[in-house]
C-alpha positions in Angstrom: 120.7 107.7 90.2 121.6 105.0 88.0 122.3 105.4 84.4 118.7 105.1 82.4 118.3 102.6 80.0 114.8 103.7 79.1 112.8 106.9 79.0 114.5 109.6 80.8 112.3 112.8 82.7 112.9 115.9 80.3 110.5 118.3 82.5 108.0 118.4 85.3 105.1 120.4 85.9 101.9 120.2 88.3 98.9 120.7 86.4 95.1 119.5 86.9 94.1 115.9 86.9 90.8 114.6 85.4 89.4 114.4 88.8 90.4 117.8 89.9 93.2 117.3 91.9 96.7 118.2 91.0 99.2 115.6 89.3 102.6 115.9 88.1 102.9 116.1 84.5 106.2 114.5 83.1 107.8 115.1 79.6 109.8 112.3 78.8 112.7 111.6 76.2 112.7 107.7 74.9 116.3 106.4 73.9 115.5 106.5 69.9 114.4 110.2 70.2 110.6 109.7 70.6 108.7 112.0 73.2 105.6 111.2 75.4 104.0 112.5 78.6 102.9 110.6 81.3 100.6 111.9 84.3 101.4 110.8 88.0 99.3 111.0 90.7 99.5 113.3 93.8 100.1 110.4 95.7 103.1 109.1 93.9 104.7 112.8 94.4 104.3 112.9 97.8 105.8 109.7 98.0 109.0 110.8 96.1 109.1 113.8 98.4 108.0 112.3 101.8 111.3 109.6 101.2 113.6 112.1 100.6 114.0 111.1 96.6 113.1 114.5 95.1 113.1 118.2 97.4 111.8 119.8 94.2 110.4 119.1 90.5 113.9 120.2 89.2 115.4 117.2 91.1 113.2 115.0 88.2 115.2 115.8 85.4 117.5 113.5 83.7 116.1 110.6 86.2 114.9 107.4 84.5 110.9 107.4 84.5 110.6 104.2 86.5 111.9 106.1 89.4 108.2 107.9 89.0 106.1 104.8 88.4 103.7 102.2 89.2 100.5 101.3 88.9 99.6 104.7 89.5 100.6 106.4 86.3 98.8 106.6 82.9 100.0 107.7 79.2 98.6 111.0 78.0 
């Protein structure tokens, strides 16, 4: 894991998506101290698990948010 230069993951949990499917809900801390939340669809989470990037949600804490994202995320 590289040293993050942008927002980092503070916490992650599984929550309901707008379509009734599970989403990964991620709380981010930005370099200036601001906080935000993003939702990542279940396919992105399955990809992270499948590639061995993470083995549990706890593995996300402290990671650069860009490791989670792609065109599949949206801000909440």
